[in-house]
C-alpha positions in Angstrom: -29.5 137.6 -11.6 -27.4 134.9 -9.9 -30.2 132.4 -9.5 -31.9 133.0 -12.8 -35.6 133.3 -13.3 -38.3 135.9 -12.9 -40.4 136.9 -9.8 -44.0 137.9 -10.5 -46.0 139.8 -7.9 -49.3 138.0 -7.5 -51.1 141.2 -6.5 -50.1 143.3 -9.5 -48.8 140.6 -11.9 -45.7 142.6 -12.7 -42.4 140.9 -13.2 -39.1 141.6 -11.4 -35.6 140.2 -11.4 -33.8 139.1 -8.2 -32.1 142.5 -7.8 -35.5 144.3 -7.8 -37.7 142.0 -5.8 -36.5 143.0 -2.3 -37.0 146.7 -3.2 -40.5 146.1 -4.5 -41.5 144.2 -1.3 -40.1 147.0 0.9 -41.9 149.7 -1.2 -45.3 148.0 -1.5 -45.5 145.5 1.3 -46.8 142.9 -1.2 -45.5 139.6 0.0 -46.7 136.8 -2.4 -44.6 136.2 -5.5 -44.4 133.5 -8.2 -40.8 132.5 -8.9 -40.4 131.2 -12.5 -37.3 129.4 -13.7 -36.6 127.7 -16.9 -33.9 125.0 -17.2 -32.6 124.2 -20.6 -31.3 120.7 -21.2 -28.9 120.9 -24.1 -27.9 117.8 -26.1 -24.2 117.5 -26.5 -22.3 114.7 -28.2 -21.4 111.9 -25.8 -18.4 109.6 -25.8 -20.3 106.7 -27.4 -22.0 108.9 -30.0 -25.1 109.4 -27.9 -26.3 112.6 -26.2 -25.6 113.5 -22.7 -27.9 116.0 -21.0 -26.2 119.2 -20.0 -28.2 121.3 -17.6 -28.0 125.1 -17.4 -30.2 128.1 -16.3 -32.0 130.1 -18.9 -32.2 133.7 -17.6 -35.4 135.5 -18.1 -33.9 138.9 -18.6 -37.2 140.6 -19.6 -37.0 140.8 -23.4 -33.3 141.0 -23.9 -33.1 137.4 -25.0 -30.8 136.2 -27.7 -32.2 135.0 -31.0 -31.2 131.4 -30.5 -33.5 128.8 -31.8 -34.3 127.1 -28.5 -37.2 125.3 -30.1 -34.9 123.3 -32.3 -33.9 119.7 -31.7 -30.7 120.8 -29.9 -32.6 121.9 -26.7 -35.2 120.6 -24.3 -36.9 122.6 -21.5 -37.7 122.0 -17.9 -39.8 124.7 -16.3 -39.9 125.2 -12.5 -42.4 127.3 -10.6 -42.5 128.2 -6.9 -44.6 130.4 -4.7 -42.4 132.6 -2.5 -43.6 134.4 0.7 -41.7 137.4 1.9 -40.0 138.5 4.1 -38.8 135.0 5.1 -38.5 133.9 1.4 -40.5 130.8 2.2 -40.9 128.7 -0.9 -43.8 126.4 -1.9 -43.3 124.2 -5.0 -46.0 124.1 -7.6 -48.3 122.4 -8.2 -49.4 122.1 -4.5 -53.2 122.0 -4.2 -53.2 120.8 -0.5 -51.3 123.7 1.0 -52.7 126.6 -1.1 -56.1 128.2 -1.1 -58.1 127.6 -4.3 -58.0 131.3 -5.3 -54.2 131.3 -5.2 -54.0 128.1 -7.2 -56.3 129.5 -9.9 -54.3 132.7 -10.1 -51.0 130.7 -10.5 -52.5 128.5 -13.2 -53.8 131.5 -15.1 -50.5 133.3 -14.9 -48.5 130.3 -16.0 -50.8 129.8 -19.1 -51.0 133.5 -20.1 -49.2 135.0 -23.0 -46.4 137.5 -22.3 -47.5 141.2 -22.3 -45.6 142.2 -25.4 -47.2 139.4 -27.4 -50.6 140.8 -26.4 -49.7 144.4 -26.9 -48.0 144.1 -30.3 -49.1 141.0 -32.0 -48.6 142.4 -35.5 -44.8 142.8 -34.9 -44.3 139.1 -34.7 -43.2 137.2 -37.7 -45.8 134.7 -38.7 -44.7 131.3 -39.8 -45.8 130.2 -43.2 -48.6 127.6 -43.4 -48.6 124.6 -45.7 -50.8 125.2 -48.7 -54.0 123.2 -48.9 -53.1 122.4 -52.5 -49.6 121.0 -51.9 -50.6 117.4 -51.1 -53.2 117.0 -53.9 -51.5 119.2 -56.6 -52.0 117.8 -60.1 -49.0 118.2 -62.4 -49.5 118.0 -66.2 -47.3 115.4 -67.9 -46.6 117.8 -70.8 -42.8 117.2 -71.2 -41.8 120.7 -70.0 -38.3 120.9 -68.6 -36.9 124.0 -67.0 -33.3 124.9 -67.5 -31.1 125.9 -64.5 -30.7 129.5 -65.7 -31.5 131.9 -68.6 -35.2 132.1 -67.8 -37.6 134.5 -69.6 -41.3 135.2 -69.3 -43.2 133.3 -71.9 -45.5 136.2 -72.7 -43.0 139.1 -72.6 -39.3 139.8 -72.6 -38.9 140.3 -68.8 -36.1 138.2 -67.2 -36.7 139.1 -63.6 -39.4 138.5 -61.0 -40.3 135.2 -62.8 -42.6 132.5 -61.4 -42.8 128.9 -62.3 -46.3 127.5 -62.3 -46.1 124.1 -60.6 -49.0 122.6 -62.5 -48.0 123.2 -66.2 -44.5 124.5 -65.9 -45.2 128.0 -67.4 -42.6 130.6 -66.6 -44.3 134.0 -66.2 -43.6 137.4 -64.7 -45.0 138.6 -61.5 -46.9 141.7 -60.7 -44.6 143.4 -58.3 -41.3 143.4 -56.4 -41.1 144.0 -52.7 -39.1 147.2 -53.4 -41.7 148.8 -55.7 -40.6 147.6 -59.1 -42.5 145.0 -61.0 -43.5 142.8 -63.9 -46.6 142.8 -66.1 -48.7 140.4 -64.0 -48.7 137.5 -66.5 -48.4 134.9 -63.7 -51.7 136.2 -62.1 -53.4 136.3 -65.5 -52.4 132.7 -66.1 -54.0 131.6 -62.8 -57.2 133.4 -63.6 -57.4 131.6 -67.0 -56.4 128.2 -65.8 -57.0 128.0 -62.0 -53.5 126.4 -61.5 -52.9 127.6 -57.9 -49.2 127.3 -56.9 -46.1 129.0 -58.3 -42.5 129.1 -57.2 -40.2 132.1 -57.7 -37.2 131.2 -59.9 -34.0 132.4 -58.4 -35.0 131.5 -54.8 -34.7 127.7 -55.1 -32.0 126.3 -52.8 -31.5 122.8 -51.2 -33.3 124.3 -48.2 -36.5 125.3 -50.0 -38.0 128.0 -52.2 -40.4 130.9 -52.2 -43.9 129.5 -53.0 -47.0 131.6 -53.6 -50.7 130.4 -53.6 -52.8 132.5 -55.9 -55.9 130.8 -54.5 -55.0 131.4 -50.9 -53.5 134.9 -51.8 -50.4 134.5 -49.6 -47.0 133.0 -49.4 -47.2 129.3 -48.4 -45.1 126.2 -47.7 -45.0 123.3 -50.1 -43.9 120.2 -48.1 -43.5 118.4 -51.5 -41.6 121.1 -53.3 -38.7 118.8 -54.2 -41.0 116.4 -55.9 -42.9 119.1 -57.7 -39.7 120.7 -59.0 -38.3 117.4 -60.1 -41.4 116.9 -62.3 -40.0 119.7 -64.5 -36.4 118.6 -64.3 -35.2 120.8 -61.5 -32.9 119.3 -58.9 -33.1 121.3 -55.7 -29.7 120.1 -54.4 -28.0 121.7 -57.4 -29.8 125.0 -57.2 -28.4 128.2 -55.7 -30.0 131.7 -55.2 -29.3 133.8 -58.3 -30.6 137.0 -59.6 -32.7 137.0 -62.8 -31.8 133.4 -63.6 -28.2 134.1 -64.4 -25.2 132.0 -63.3 -22.6 133.5 -61.2 -20.2 134.3 -64.1 -23.1 135.9 -65.9 -24.1 138.3 -63.1 -23.5 142.0 -64.0 -21.9 144.4 -61.6 -24.3 145.3 -58.7 -25.6 148.8 -59.3 -29.0 148.9 -57.6 -29.3 150.7 -54.3 -30.5 147.5 -52.6 -27.3 145.7 -53.5 -24.8 148.6 -53.0 -26.2 149.8 -49.7 -26.3 146.3 -48.2 -22.9 145.5 -49.8 -24.4 142.4 -51.3 -22.2 139.8 -52.9 -19.2 140.7 -50.7 -17.7 138.3 -48.1 -18.1 140.6 -45.1 -16.3 139.7 -41.9 -18.7 139.4 -38.9 -18.0 141.6 -35.9 -18.4 140.6 -32.3 -18.2 142.2 -28.9 -19.4 145.4 -27.1 -20.9 147.8 -29.6 -21.2 145.2 -32.3 -24.6 143.7 -31.4 -27.3 143.3 -34.0 -31.1 143.9 -33.5 -33.8 141.6 -34.8 -36.3 143.0 -37.3 -39.7 142.8 -35.6 -41.7 143.2 -38.8 -40.5 146.3 -40.7 -38.7 147.7 -37.6 -35.4 148.3 -39.4 -35.9 152.1 -39.2 -35.8 151.7 -35.4 -32.8 149.4 -35.4 -30.8 151.7 -37.7 -31.5 154.9 -35.6 -30.9 153.2 -32.2 -27.5 151.8 -33.4 -26.5 155.4 -34.3 -27.9 156.8 -31.1 -26.0 154.4 -28.8 -22.7 155.0 -30.6 -22.7 158.6 -29.1 -20.9 158.8 -25.7 -23.4 161.2 -24.2 -26.2 158.6 -24.6 -24.0 155.8 -23.4 -23.2 157.7 -20.2 -26.8 158.8 -19.6 -28.4 155.4 -19.9 -25.8 152.6 -19.7 -23.6 154.5 -17.3 -26.5 155.2 -15.0 -28.1 151.7 -15.4 -27.8 150.6 -11.7 -29.4 153.9 -10.6 -32.1 153.8 -13.3 -33.0 150.2 -12.3 -33.0 151.1 -8.6 -35.4 153.9 -9.1 -37.5 152.4 -11.8 -41.3 152.5 -11.2 -43.5 149.5 -10.1 -44.1 148.7 -13.8 -40.7 149.1 -15.5 -42.2 148.2 -18.9 -43.8 151.6 -18.9 -40.7 153.6 -18.0 -38.8 155.2 -20.9 -35.5 155.5 -19.1 -35.6 151.8 -18.0 -36.2 150.7 -21.5 -33.5 152.9 -22.9 -31.0 151.7 -20.3 -31.9 148.1 -21.0 -31.6 148.4 -24.8 -28.3 150.3 -24.4 -26.9 147.6 -22.1 -27.9 144.9 -24.7 -26.1 146.8 -27.5 -23.0 147.8 -25.6 -22.3 145.0 -23.1 -21.1 142.4 -25.6 -23.2 139.7 -23.8 -25.3 139.2 -26.9 -22.5 139.4 -29.5 -20.1 136.5 -29.0 -18.1 134.7 -31.7 -18.7 131.0 -32.2 -16.6 128.5 -30.2 -13.9 126.6 -32.2 -15.7 123.4 -31.4 -18.9 124.7 -33.0 -17.0 125.7 -36.1 -15.4 122.3 -36.4 -18.7 120.6 -35.9 -20.3 122.8 -38.6 -17.5 121.9 -41.0 -17.8 118.2 -40.2 -21.5 118.3 -40.8 -21.1 120.5 -43.8 -23.7 122.9 -42.4 -23.6 126.5 -41.5 -26.0 127.5 -38.7 -26.8 131.1 -38.1 -25.1 132.6 -35.1 -27.5 133.1 -32.2 -26.5 136.7 -31.5 -28.3 140.0 -31.2 -31.3 141.2 -29.2 -35.0 141.5 -29.9 -36.2 145.0 -28.9 -39.8 144.0 -28.5 -40.5 145.7 -25.2 -38.7 148.8 -26.2 -40.6 149.1 -29.5 -43.9 148.4 -27.7 -43.3 151.2 -25.2 -41.8 153.8 -27.5 -44.6 153.4 -30.1 -47.4 153.2 -27.5 -50.2 155.6 -28.5 -48.5 156.6 -31.8 -50.7 155.9 -34.8 -47.8 155.0 -37.1 -44.9 153.6 -35.0 -47.3 151.3 -33.1 -48.1 149.5 -36.4 -45.9 146.9 -38.2 -45.6 149.1 -41.3 -42.3 150.6 -42.4 -41.8 154.2 -41.1 -39.5 157.2 -41.8 -36.3 157.0 -39.8 -36.1 160.8 -39.6 -39.6 161.0 -38.1 -38.6 158.3 -35.6 -35.5 160.1 -34.7 -37.5 163.3 -33.8 -40.0 161.2 -31.9 -37.2 159.6 -29.9 -35.7 163.1 -29.1 -39.1 164.3 -27.9 -39.3 161.3 -25.5 -35.8 162.0 -24.3 -36.7 165.6 -23.6 -39.9 164.6 -21.7 -38.1 162.0 -19.6 -35.0 163.6 -18.1 -32.4 161.3 -16.6 -30.2 163.0 -14.0 -28.8 166.5 -14.6 -27.5 165.7 -18.1 -29.9 165.7 -21.0 -28.2 163.6 -23.8 -30.4 165.2 -26.5 -28.6 168.5 -25.9 -25.9 167.3 -28.2 -28.3 167.6 -31.2 -30.0 170.8 -30.3 -29.2 174.0 -32.2 -30.8 177.4 -32.9 -31.9 178.4 -36.4 -32.2 182.1 -37.3 -35.0 182.8 -39.8 -34.6 186.0 -41.7 -37.9 187.0 -43.5 -38.0 190.0 -45.8 -41.0 191.7 -47.3 -40.0 192.3 -51.0 -42.2 195.4 -51.3 -41.3 197.3 -48.1 -37.8 195.7 -47.8 -38.3 195.4 -44.1 -37.1 192.3 -42.3 -38.0 190.1 -39.3 -35.5 187.9 -37.4 -36.8 184.9 -35.4 -35.1 182.0 -33.8 -36.3 178.4 -33.5 -34.9 175.2 -32.0 -34.1 172.4 -34.4 -32.3 169.0 -34.3 -31.8 168.2 -38.0 -30.3 170.1 -40.9 -32.5 169.3 -43.9 -30.5 169.5 -47.1 -32.4 169.8 -50.4 -31.3 167.7 -53.4 -30.3 170.0 -56.2 -31.3 167.9 -59.1 -30.7 170.7 -61.6 -27.0 170.6 -60.6 -26.5 166.9 -61.7 -23.1 166.5 -63.4 -24.2 163.7 -65.7 -27.3 165.3 -67.3 -26.6 163.9 -70.8 -26.4 160.4 -69.5 -29.6 160.9 -67.5 -31.6 162.2 -70.5 -30.4 159.3 -72.7 -31.3 156.8 -69.9 -34.7 158.3 -69.5 -35.4 157.9 -73.3 -34.3 154.3 -73.3 -36.3 153.6 -70.2 -39.5 155.0 -71.7 -39.0 153.1 -74.9 -38.4 149.8 -73.0 -41.5 150.4 -70.9 -43.6 151.0 -74.0 -42.3 147.9 -75.7 -42.4 145.9 -72.5 -38.7 145.1 -72.7 -36.3 144.9 -69.7 -35.2 148.3 -68.6 -31.7 149.6 -69.4 -28.9 149.5 -66.8 -29.5 152.1 -64.2 -27.9 155.5 -64.4 -27.8 157.3 -61.1 -27.9 161.1 -60.9 -24.6 162.5 -59.5 -25.2 165.6 -57.4 -22.3 167.7 -55.9 -22.6 168.2 -52.2 -21.6 171.9 -52.7 -24.8 172.4 -54.9 -27.0 171.0 -52.1 -25.3 173.2 -49.5 -25.8 176.2 -51.8 -29.5 175.4 -52.3 -29.9 175.3 -48.5 -28.4 178.7 -48.0 -30.3 180.5 -50.8 -33.4 182.6 -50.1 -36.7 180.8 -50.6 -40.0 182.4 -51.6 -42.7 182.5 -48.9 -46.0 181.9 -50.5 -49.0 183.8 -49.1 -46.7 186.0 -47.1 -48.6 188.5 -44.9 -46.6 191.7 -44.4 -47.2 193.5 -41.1 -45.7 196.6 -42.7 -48.3 196.6 -45.4 -51.1 195.0 -43.4 -51.7 192.8 -46.4 -50.4 189.8 -48.3 -47.2 190.4 -50.2 -44.2 188.7 -51.7 -41.6 187.6 -49.2 -38.3 185.6 -49.0 -36.8 183.6 -46.2 -33.2 182.7 -45.4 -32.1 180.3 -42.8 -28.8 180.4 -40.9 -27.3 178.7 -37.8 -27.6 180.8 -34.7 -25.6 178.0 -33.0 -23.8 174.9 -34.0 -24.6 171.6 -32.2 -22.2 169.1 -30.8 -23.5 166.5 -33.2 -24.9 167.6 -36.5 -27.6 165.4 -38.1 -28.0 166.0 -41.8 -31.1 164.7 -43.7 -31.0 164.5 -47.4 -34.4 165.5 -48.6 -34.9 162.6 -51.1 -38.6 162.5 -50.4 -41.6 164.7 -51.1 -45.3 164.2 -51.2 -47.2 163.2 -54.3 -50.9 164.0 -55.1 -51.9 160.9 -53.2 -50.0 162.0 -50.1 -47.7 159.0 -50.3 -44.1 160.1 -49.5 -41.9 159.5 -52.6 -38.3 160.1 -53.5 -37.6 163.4 -55.2 -36.0 161.6 -58.1 -39.3 160.1 -59.0 -41.0 163.5 -59.2 -38.3 165.3 -61.1 -38.0 165.5 -64.9 -36.0 162.3 -64.6 -38.9 160.4 -63.3 -37.4 157.0 -63.5 -34.7 157.5 -60.9 -35.1 155.8 -57.6 -32.0 157.2 -56.0 -29.3 159.8 -56.3 -25.6 159.9 -55.5 -24.2 162.8 -53.4 -20.5 163.1 -52.6 -21.0 163.6 -48.9 -17.7 164.8 -47.4 -15.9 163.1 -44.5 -15.0 166.5 -43.1 -17.6 169.3 -43.2 -17.2 173.0 -42.6 -20.4 175.1 -42.4 -18.9 178.0 -40.5 -20.0 180.4 -43.3 -23.6 179.6 -42.4 -23.3 181.3 -39.0 -26.2 183.8 -38.4 -25.3 187.5 -38.2 -28.5 189.0 -36.8 -29.9 192.4 -37.7 -27.5 194.3 -40.0 -26.9 198.0 -40.1 -29.4 199.8 -42.4 -32.1 197.0 -42.0 -35.5 198.0 -40.7 -37.6 195.5 -38.8 -41.2 194.6 -39.7 -43.7 195.8 -37.1 -44.7 193.2 -34.6 -48.4 193.0 -35.6 -50.3 189.7 -35.8 -52.4 189.1 -38.9 -56.2 189.0 -38.4 -57.8 185.8 -37.2 -60.5 184.5 -39.6 -63.3 182.7 -37.9 -65.8 181.1 -40.3 -69.5 181.0 -39.6 -69.2 177.2 -39.8 -65.9 175.9 -38.6 -66.4 172.6 -40.4 -66.8 174.4 -43.7 -63.2 175.7 -43.6 -61.2 174.2 -46.5 -57.6 173.4 -45.6 -55.0 174.8 -48.0 -53.2 171.6 -49.0 -50.4 173.5 -50.7 -49.4 175.1 -47.4 -49.8 171.7 -45.7 -47.4 170.2 -48.3 -44.8 173.0 -47.7 -44.8 172.3 -44.0 -44.7 168.5 -44.4 -41.7 168.8 -46.7 -39.9 170.4 -43.7 -40.2 167.2 -41.9 -43.2 167.9 -39.6 -45.9 165.3 -39.1 -48.7 165.5 -41.6 -51.5 165.8 -39.1 -49.6 168.6 -37.3 -49.3 170.5 -40.5 -53.0 170.2 -41.2 -53.9 171.5 -37.7 -51.4 174.4 -38.1 -53.0 175.5 -41.4 -56.5 175.1 -40.0 -56.0 177.0 -36.8 -54.3 179.9 -38.6 -57.1 180.4 -41.0 -55.3 179.4 -44.3 -53.0 182.5 -44.0 -50.1 180.6 -45.5 -47.3 178.3 -44.6 -45.3 181.0 -42.7 -48.0 181.8 -40.3 -48.8 178.1 -39.9 -45.1 177.4 -39.3 -45.2 179.8 -36.3 -48.1 177.8 -34.9 -46.1 174.6 -35.2 -43.1 176.1 -33.4 -45.4 177.3 -30.6 -47.2 173.9 -30.2 -44.6 171.2 -31.2 -43.9 170.3 -27.5 -47.6 169.5 -26.8 -48.4 165.7 -26.3 -51.1 165.7 -29.0 -49.0 167.6 -31.5 -49.1 164.9 -34.1 -52.6 163.6 -33.4 -55.2 163.8 -36.1 -57.1 167.1 -36.5 -60.4 167.2 -34.6 -62.7 170.1 -35.7 -63.7 171.9 -32.6 -67.2 173.2 -31.8 -68.0 176.8 -32.7 -66.5 179.2 -30.1 -63.3 177.2 -29.6 -61.7 178.4 -32.9 -61.0 181.8 -31.5 -58.9 180.5 -28.6 -57.1 178.1 -30.9 -56.3 181.0 -33.2 -55.1 183.2 -30.4 -52.7 180.5 -29.2 -51.2 180.4 -32.7 -49.7 183.8 -32.1 -48.2 183.2 -28.8 -51.0 184.2 -26.4 -50.7 182.3 -23.1 -54.0 180.8 -22.0 -55.1 179.9 -18.5 -56.0 176.4 -19.4 -52.5 175.1 -20.1 -52.2 173.9 -16.5 -53.1 170.3 -15.6 -56.5 169.8 -14.0 -56.5 171.2 -10.5 -58.2 168.1 -9.0 -55.3 165.9 -10.2 -52.8 168.4 -8.8 -54.6 168.3 -5.5 -54.6 164.5 -5.3 -50.8 164.4 -5.8 -50.3 167.2 -3.3 -52.4 165.3 -0.7 -49.8 162.5 -1.0 -47.1 164.8 0.3 -45.5 166.0 -2.9 -44.9 169.6 -3.7 -47.1 171.5 -6.2 -44.5 172.3 -8.8 -43.4 168.6 -8.9 -47.1 167.5 -9.3 -47.6 169.9 -12.2 -44.3 168.8 -13.9 -45.2 165.1 -13.6 -48.7 165.7 -15.0 -47.4 167.7 -17.9 -44.8 165.0 -18.7 -47.5 162.3 -18.8 -50.3 164.1 -20.6 -52.3 164.5 -17.4 -52.4 160.7 -16.7 -52.6 160.5 -12.9 -51.3 156.9 -12.6 -48.4 157.6 -14.9 -47.7 160.9 -13.2 -47.2 159.1 -9.9 -44.9 156.6 -11.5 -43.0 159.4 -13.1 -42.4 161.1 -9.7 -41.2 157.8 -8.2 -38.8 157.3 -11.1 -37.3 160.8 -10.7 -36.4 161.1 -7.0 -33.7 163.7 -7.7 -36.4 166.2 -8.8 -38.1 165.9 -5.5 -34.9 166.6 -3.7 -33.9 169.5 -5.9 -37.4 171.2 -6.0 -37.5 174.6 -4.3 -40.2 175.1 -1.6 -40.4 178.8 -2.8 -42.1 177.7 -6.0 -44.8 176.0 -3.9 -45.4 179.1 -1.8 -46.1 181.2 -4.8 -49.8 180.0 -4.6 -50.4 180.4 -8.3 -54.0 179.2 -8.2 -55.5 182.7 -8.4 -52.6 184.4 -10.2 -53.5 184.6 -13.9 -50.2 186.1 -14.8 -48.1 183.3 -13.3 -47.9 181.3 -16.5 -46.9 184.4 -18.5 -44.1 185.3 -16.0 -42.9 181.7 -16.1 -42.7 181.8 -19.9 -40.9 185.2 -20.1 -38.5 184.3 -17.3 -37.4 181.1 -19.0 -33.7 180.8 -19.7 -34.5 179.2 -23.0 -33.2 175.9 -24.4 -29.7 174.7 -23.5 -27.4 175.1 -26.4 -23.9 173.6 -26.8 -22.4 176.1 -29.3 -19.0 175.8 -30.9 -17.2 175.7 -34.2 -18.9 174.6 -37.4 -16.3 172.0 -38.4 -17.4 168.4 -38.3 -16.3 164.8 -39.1 -18.6 162.0 -40.4 -19.0 159.0 -38.1 -22.2 157.4 -39.3 -25.1 157.3 -41.7 -28.5 155.6 -42.2 -29.4 154.6 -45.7 -32.8 153.8 -47.2 -33.7 151.4 -50.0 -37.0 151.7 -51.8 -39.1 154.3 -53.5 -41.1 155.4 -50.4 -40.7 155.9 -46.7 -43.6 153.5 -46.3 -41.7 150.6 -47.8 -38.2 149.4 -48.3 -35.4 148.8 -45.9 -33.0 150.8 -43.6 -29.3 150.0 -42.9 -26.8 151.8 -40.7 -23.1 152.3 -41.2 -20.9 153.5 -38.3 -17.2 154.3 -38.0 -15.8 152.5 -35.0 -12.2 152.1 -34.0 -11.0 153.6 -37.3 -13.1 151.3 -39.6 -16.6 151.3 -41.0 -19.1 148.7 -39.8 -22.5 147.8 -41.4 -25.5 147.2 -39.1 -28.1 145.4 -41.1 -30.6 144.3 -38.4 -29.0 141.2 -36.9 -26.1 141.2 -39.3 -23.1 143.2 -38.0 -20.0 143.1 -40.2 -16.9 145.0 -41.2 -17.8 147.2 -44.1 -15.8 146.8 -47.3 -17.4 149.6 -49.4 -19.5 152.0 -47.2 -21.9 153.7 -49.7 -21.5 157.2 -48.2 -23.0 158.7 -51.4 -26.3 156.9 -51.0 -27.2 157.8 -47.4 -30.5 159.4 -46.1 -29.5 160.6 -42.6 -25.8 161.5 -41.8 -24.3 161.9 -38.3 -21.3 164.3 -37.9 -19.5 165.1 -34.6 -17.8 168.4 -34.0 -14.0 168.6 -34.4 -12.4 170.1 -31.4 -10.9 173.5 -32.2 
């Protein structure tokens, strides 16, 4: 706002900007606010070489702050706090004990000393600063004459030349136990510590004039060594002459970069930084790169830009009392940060000259920190609320679900991804067929490993790799499996066997095959390369690791810039085909529900389709282990429910029957919100259908439902009184009529010709680890979004992507 600062309501302790404070006062009548302002005194060079204070306002724009290091020596703070009384906007400077009641003074002091909400809510997402090791000051170094060369290092107990650690007590060079990306050594550094008790080691290849990576075996964590220069000099290492190298090789010894970590991040290339609207980076909040990569792709789509950034003034005007708990407000705020250009500005010429004169290169203070957005969007989710790495595909579907549940205006931006899939299932014995349709948002493309064009190379590589592993030698240079895109597309269109298929024609289990086709083509086609599957330990792993070529951590697929899938258009029931009878399989109710074993093979099949693991377990449980196909139907019928991905809770006896009935489409009478909650909202003057819609959208949370209604005033205006007059309290068929009378999902059908405009890549052997990067095509050129780093791409690795984004070519 024009004045800067943040207004905090002393009654609710909610924060507002200047543009919202008047509206909040008019809506609530709450008149006492605390106005917080922070002035930054920036030191700038003076005429005589000193420093002249330069005063400016530091705007508290919720959490859309830049990533500048305002705690450095270049800045000093002055905080100002005033108590403001509305409607006259009367100001009382703080501290002021004489004019204020004791209760108000105590409340102000507590508020000023409190931590911000997102720090309380998501403490694990903050990067923790390394602590100095307790051994650093008193470390004893042996005078054994050991001198470490500047390059060419090798483990003293094996032949490994990577992941090497220098023990700072005796100068031993030994291999570590693991890499951050899943590879590793033989653990000789740890064994040496257990034998000798020498506590500190520095990773070779990370030593620069600014510091190095130091690990304390005794404290079991990375640490700081304030005396690292002295400790390294003891073994002949001059920090000022060291540069980061890989495997201890000099620059002219480095081999071509072939690992997916290097290729996907375009490491080793001098990439040109990009600035301005649409070129804003996002800070990694502790393994939140999956969120950063997906949101960069989402806000490159015009429909999402219009829905949230285009409607930003309206969304802010109608935001609820607590905007931190409103999805549309958080989406609009994030989109504004990415697209406005306010947080992506090139350095001033004077700053560049100063850096050159000082021979230093400071990181640019650009980008945004999506802390509040992450805290809200992951609230209540067992995985996304943690600071662990997550699957970008699962997050994409989670985001689409939230968009669907929180409409903004008449246009739903998620419509651009939605399409219909026609499933044709045929009983192999009776030859009868069943056609069903389901809604989907992602085309999952299998990796046809058997179609690799370099099989001979792969077999030879695998033999060399196993020999090297047995002899504890360095692995050979990576050979990546090359898979034609046409083979993956063919694998997608081929019929698949349906295990445990129950034929309604035979009234028994039989062999069945299923074929999938597009009943409609979406505006934007999202393609996921199914590089991951589940191992026996239920840890998602890349398919390459589980194939006959078990050493491969990635594959190369020649993804096309232009894609035509028109031949995958569904045709429906064909002449001469006979449909399977519409008969549901019998429901099996065990004597003891807790004794029911869950068929893990069916769970695995469903999980490989991309559904959450807990949802798959519930689907198999509630359908009595009748197979993946029946459980799949349960998933389709229940995937919109708020607790869809929540862990399975075994119900008490008697509840199984109702759950099983719901699996086959029966509409129960208990899917309405509690009547007492509906009555409370109606008593406030809102119509019944609006109360029901709000409670359904907020999982029957009364407080959130009221905020939802206030944040969607257009629904109140558009609601039809006729729906309220239906008086459905005693009409048991009302829900069934509503379901059968539905117009179905909104579909934007068109041609099946597409052009690639973006892709998200994953590095690492598991969705639970590694790193995500996004590449987008903007203004005719490719751009890489690697968290805060936004640069023009030199070699976009289109063959190594995980999720691809295509837009339809106008016919």
